[in-house]
C-alpha positions as CSV (number, residue, x, y, z in Angstrom):
1,M,69.4,-10.9,-85.9
2,L,71.0,-9.0,-83.4
3,I,68.2,-9.6,-80.9
4,F,68.3,-13.4,-81.7
5,G,72.1,-13.6,-81.2
6,V,72.0,-11.8,-77.7
7,L,69.1,-14.0,-76.6
8,I,71.4,-17.2,-77.8
9,T,74.3,-15.8,-76.0
10,V,72.5,-15.2,-72.7
11,A,71.6,-18.9,-72.8
12,F,75.3,-19.9,-73.2
13,I,76.4,-17.2,-70.5
14,I,74.1,-18.6,-68.0
15,L,75.4,-22.0,-68.7
16,L,79.1,-20.9,-68.4
17,E,78.0,-19.3,-65.1
18,R,76.8,-22.4,-63.6
19,K,79.7,-24.1,-64.8
20,V,82.2,-21.8,-63.7
21,L,80.6,-21.8,-60.4
22,G,80.7,-25.3,-60.0
23,Y,84.2,-25.7,-60.7
24,I,84.8,-22.7,-57.9
25,Q,83.0,-24.6,-55.3
26,I,84.4,-28.0,-56.4
27,R,81.6,-29.6,-57.9
28,K,80.6,-30.4,-61.7
29,G,77.6,-28.0,-62.6
30,P,75.2,-29.0,-65.0
31,N,76.2,-32.0,-66.9
32,K,73.2,-34.0,-67.7
33,V,70.9,-32.4,-70.1
34,G,72.6,-32.9,-73.6
35,F,76.3,-33.3,-74.2
36,L,78.1,-32.1,-71.0
37,G,74.8,-30.3,-70.1
38,I,75.0,-27.9,-73.3
39,I,71.3,-27.4,-73.6
40,Q,70.6,-27.0,-69.8
41,S,69.5,-23.5,-70.4
42,L,66.8,-24.8,-73.1
43,G,65.7,-27.1,-70.6
44,D,65.4,-24.3,-67.8
45,A,63.5,-22.1,-69.9
46,I,60.9,-24.5,-71.0
47,K,60.5,-25.6,-67.4
48,L,59.9,-21.9,-66.3
49,F,57.3,-21.3,-69.2
50,I,55.3,-24.3,-68.6
51,K,55.2,-23.7,-64.5
52,E,51.8,-22.7,-63.0
53,Q,51.1,-18.7,-63.0
54,R,49.8,-17.2,-59.8
55,I,48.9,-13.5,-59.5
56,P,49.5,-12.1,-55.9
57,N,46.4,-10.9,-54.1
58,H,45.8,-7.1,-54.1
59,S,48.7,-6.5,-56.6
60,N,48.6,-3.9,-59.5
61,I,48.2,-5.9,-62.4
62,L,49.4,-3.7,-65.2
63,P,52.5,-2.6,-63.8
64,Y,53.3,-6.0,-62.4
65,Y,53.3,-7.6,-65.8
66,S,54.2,-4.4,-68.0
67,S,57.6,-3.8,-65.7
68,P,59.7,-7.0,-66.9
69,I,58.5,-6.6,-70.7
70,F,59.6,-2.9,-70.6
71,F,62.9,-3.8,-69.1
72,L,63.6,-6.6,-71.4
73,L,62.9,-3.9,-74.2
74,I,65.2,-1.4,-72.9
75,T,68.3,-3.8,-72.4
76,L,67.9,-5.1,-76.2
77,F,67.1,-1.4,-77.4
78,I,70.5,-0.2,-76.2
79,W,72.2,-2.9,-78.0
80,L,71.7,-0.6,-81.1
81,L,74.4,1.5,-79.7
82,I,77.1,-1.3,-80.2
83,P,78.9,-0.7,-83.7
84,L,78.8,-4.1,-85.2
85,G,80.0,-4.7,-88.6
86,R,78.7,-2.8,-91.6
87,N,75.0,-2.6,-90.3
88,L,75.9,-0.2,-87.7
89,I,74.1,3.0,-86.4
90,N,76.2,5.8,-86.0
91,I,74.6,8.1,-83.4
92,N,76.4,11.2,-82.7
93,L,75.0,11.3,-79.1
94,G,75.0,7.5,-78.6
95,I,76.7,8.1,-74.8
96,L,73.6,10.5,-74.0
97,L,71.2,7.8,-75.1
98,F,73.0,5.0,-73.4
99,F,72.6,7.0,-70.0
100,C,69.1,7.7,-70.6
101,C,68.2,4.2,-71.5
102,T,70.1,2.9,-68.5
103,R,68.4,5.2,-66.2
104,F,65.0,4.6,-67.3
105,S,65.4,0.9,-66.1
106,V,65.1,2.4,-62.4
107,Y,61.4,2.9,-63.2
108,T,61.0,-0.7,-64.1
109,L,62.5,-1.6,-60.8
110,I,60.1,0.6,-58.9
111,G,57.1,-0.8,-60.9
112,R,58.3,-4.4,-60.0
113,G,58.7,-3.9,-56.2
114,W,55.5,-1.7,-55.7
115,S,53.3,-3.5,-57.9
116,S,53.8,-6.9,-56.3
117,N,52.3,-5.7,-52.9
118,S,54.9,-7.3,-51.0
119,N,57.1,-6.1,-48.2
120,Y,60.2,-8.0,-49.8
121,S,59.7,-6.7,-53.0
122,I,59.0,-2.8,-51.9
123,I,62.1,-3.0,-49.8
124,G,64.1,-4.7,-52.4
125,A,62.9,-1.8,-54.9
126,I,63.9,1.0,-52.2
127,R,67.3,-0.5,-51.8
128,G,67.8,-0.8,-55.7
129,V,66.6,2.9,-56.1
130,A,68.8,4.1,-53.1
131,Q,71.8,2.2,-54.7
132,T,71.1,3.6,-58.1
133,I,71.1,7.2,-57.0
134,S,74.5,6.5,-55.2
135,Y,76.4,5.0,-58.2
136,E,74.6,7.0,-61.1
137,V,76.4,10.2,-60.0
138,R,79.8,8.7,-60.1
139,I,79.2,6.8,-63.8
140,I,78.3,9.8,-65.0
141,L,81.4,11.7,-63.9
142,I,83.6,8.9,-64.7
143,F,82.4,8.9,-68.3
144,L,82.8,12.8,-68.4
145,S,86.5,12.1,-67.8
146,V,86.6,10.1,-71.0
147,I,84.6,12.5,-72.9
148,F,86.9,15.3,-72.2
149,L,89.8,13.2,-73.3
150,L,88.1,12.5,-76.7
151,I,85.7,15.3,-77.1
152,S,83.0,13.3,-78.3
153,F,79.7,11.6,-77.6
154,N,80.2,9.2,-80.4
155,F,81.0,5.3,-79.5
156,I,82.5,5.1,-82.9
157,R,85.0,7.7,-82.1
158,F,86.1,5.8,-78.9
159,S,86.9,2.8,-81.0
160,L,88.8,4.6,-83.6
161,N,90.9,6.6,-81.1
162,Q,92.1,3.5,-79.5
163,E,93.7,1.8,-82.4
164,Y,97.2,2.2,-81.0
165,F,96.8,3.0,-77.5
166,W,94.2,1.9,-75.0
167,I,92.3,4.7,-72.9
168,F,92.4,2.6,-69.6
169,L,96.1,3.1,-69.6
170,L,95.4,6.9,-68.8
171,I,92.8,6.6,-66.3
172,I,93.4,3.4,-64.4
173,P,92.0,4.6,-61.1
174,L,88.7,5.7,-63.1
175,F,88.9,2.1,-64.9
176,L,88.7,0.3,-61.5
177,C,85.8,2.7,-60.3
178,W,84.0,1.8,-63.4
179,I,84.4,-2.0,-62.9
180,V,82.8,-1.7,-59.6
181,S,80.2,0.8,-60.5
182,S,79.1,-1.7,-63.5
183,L,79.1,-4.3,-60.9
184,A,76.4,-2.6,-58.8
185,E,74.6,-1.3,-62.0
186,T,73.8,-5.0,-62.9
187,N,73.0,-6.0,-59.5
188,R,75.7,-8.6,-59.4
189,T,77.5,-9.8,-56.2
190,P,79.0,-8.2,-54.1
191,F,76.2,-5.7,-55.0
192,D,73.2,-7.5,-55.4
193,F,71.1,-5.6,-52.6
194,A,68.2,-5.1,-54.6
195,E,67.5,-9.2,-54.6
196,G,69.6,-9.9,-51.4
197,E,68.7,-13.5,-51.4
198,S,70.1,-13.9,-47.7
199,E,67.5,-11.2,-46.2
200,L,65.1,-10.4,-48.8
201,V,64.3,-13.6,-50.3
202,S,65.2,-12.5,-54.0
203,G,63.8,-8.8,-53.3
204,F,61.8,-7.1,-55.9
205,N,61.2,-10.3,-58.1
206,V,60.2,-12.7,-55.1
207,E,56.3,-12.5,-56.6
208,Y,57.3,-13.3,-60.2
209,R,57.0,-16.8,-61.8
210,R,56.9,-18.3,-65.1
211,G,57.3,-16.3,-67.8
212,G,57.6,-12.9,-65.8
213,F,60.9,-14.5,-63.9
214,A,62.1,-15.6,-67.3
215,L,62.0,-12.1,-68.7
216,L,63.7,-10.6,-65.7
217,F,66.5,-13.4,-65.8
218,L,67.0,-12.6,-69.4
219,S,67.2,-9.0,-68.8
220,E,69.6,-9.1,-66.3
221,Y,71.9,-11.3,-68.0
222,T,71.5,-9.3,-71.2
223,S,72.5,-6.1,-69.4
224,I,75.8,-8.0,-68.0
225,I,76.7,-8.7,-71.5
226,F,76.0,-5.3,-72.9
227,I,78.1,-3.6,-69.8
228,S,80.9,-6.1,-70.7
229,Y,81.0,-5.0,-74.3
230,I,80.5,-1.3,-73.6
231,I,83.8,-1.6,-71.1
232,I,85.8,-3.0,-74.0
233,L,84.5,-0.5,-76.5
234,V,85.2,2.3,-74.2
235,Y,88.5,1.2,-72.3
236,L,90.0,-1.7,-73.8
237,G,90.8,-1.2,-77.4
238,G,87.3,-0.8,-79.0
239,L,86.2,-2.8,-82.3
240,N,89.4,-2.6,-84.4
241,I,89.7,-6.2,-84.5
242,F,86.3,-8.1,-84.4
243,I,87.4,-11.3,-83.0
244,F,89.6,-9.8,-80.2
245,Y,86.6,-7.7,-79.3
246,I,84.4,-10.7,-79.0
247,L,87.1,-12.5,-76.9
248,K,88.0,-9.6,-74.6
249,G,83.7,-9.1,-74.0
250,L,83.7,-12.8,-73.2
251,F,86.6,-12.4,-70.7
252,I,84.7,-9.3,-68.8
253,C,81.9,-11.7,-68.5
254,Y,83.8,-14.3,-67.0
255,L,85.5,-11.7,-64.6
256,F,81.6,-10.8,-63.6
257,I,81.1,-14.6,-62.9
258,W,84.5,-15.0,-61.0
259,L,83.7,-12.3,-58.8
260,R,80.4,-14.0,-57.7
261,G,81.9,-17.1,-56.8
262,T,84.8,-15.4,-54.8
263,L,83.5,-12.1,-52.9
264,P,81.0,-12.2,-50.3
265,R,78.1,-9.6,-50.3
266,F,79.2,-6.2,-49.5
267,R,77.4,-4.3,-46.6
268,Y,74.7,-2.0,-47.8
269,D,75.8,1.1,-46.2
270,K,79.4,0.5,-47.0
271,L,78.3,0.9,-50.7
272,I,76.5,4.0,-50.1
273,S,79.8,5.3,-48.3
274,L,81.9,3.9,-51.0
275,A,80.2,6.0,-53.6
276,W,79.6,9.1,-52.1
277,K,82.9,9.5,-49.8
278,K,85.8,7.6,-52.4
279,F,84.5,7.3,-55.9
280,L,82.7,10.7,-56.0
281,P,86.0,12.9,-54.8
282,I,88.3,10.5,-57.3
283,S,86.1,11.4,-60.5
284,L,85.9,15.1,-59.7
285,I,89.7,15.1,-59.3
286,F,90.4,13.5,-62.6
287,I,87.6,15.9,-64.5
288,F,89.7,18.9,-62.9
289,L,92.7,17.7,-64.1
290,Y,91.4,16.9,-67.6
291,L,89.9,20.3,-67.8
292,L,93.1,22.0,-66.7
293,F,95.1,19.7,-69.2
294,I,92.5,20.8,-71.9
295,Y,92.9,24.6,-70.9
296,L,96.7,24.6,-71.1
297,L,96.7,22.8,-74.4
């Protein structure tokens, strides 16, 4: 039921993105298929899966086909960490599992780029891996500050401890760093360097068609929705009131779309510099402050 709900949500988030981008660019967006274009995503899915399948010459068939499948399985598996209703899974080391699963997706990125036997694909994969190494360090350090505050690796504890006070009010600079890092992690504008449509012609997935491209598309938007709800769970009040939790998550998804429609693509070397020279010192300073605070208490 959870996986089915996530996939249905992805379809409507794609429709929302196309509508919002349309109004940002002073056009209507999808409005022909169904009432106000509401089943446009279904039409796109049918079109994708009935298109012609072509296998690139000299490609490595097994990693070429398995990488999108594994990427989608990883993005769906980590949804088990979200505590929803009564049928939740209480994992004491849920944050460690979250980082293990999200970092494993880097290997699928390498597999997608290398197995296609295309220069554009391999350059996109190399850029994606270098980008991941840069922001992976700061993401973990940012999370460590929150862990030192709550002394827990359990996502449910994060929700329970925010009943009266939101955590992001204590660490606003780190929260802003986390938002930027989330954009980079999900390969969203202005940090979509692994795809790079203007210079790499879609980058690592340029050789994918039909079902493979559809799976990559699903995985990308599934990870965007998941990261949005992780932000709410950890920083913005948690799961105390379920309907507010859903609405806040949708607002973060809208924020991702809004930033895509308004910001130009960042420069690649500037992102690496931002990661190592700006965010890394900020996260280390906060970690030392919270360690000192814990020691004094």
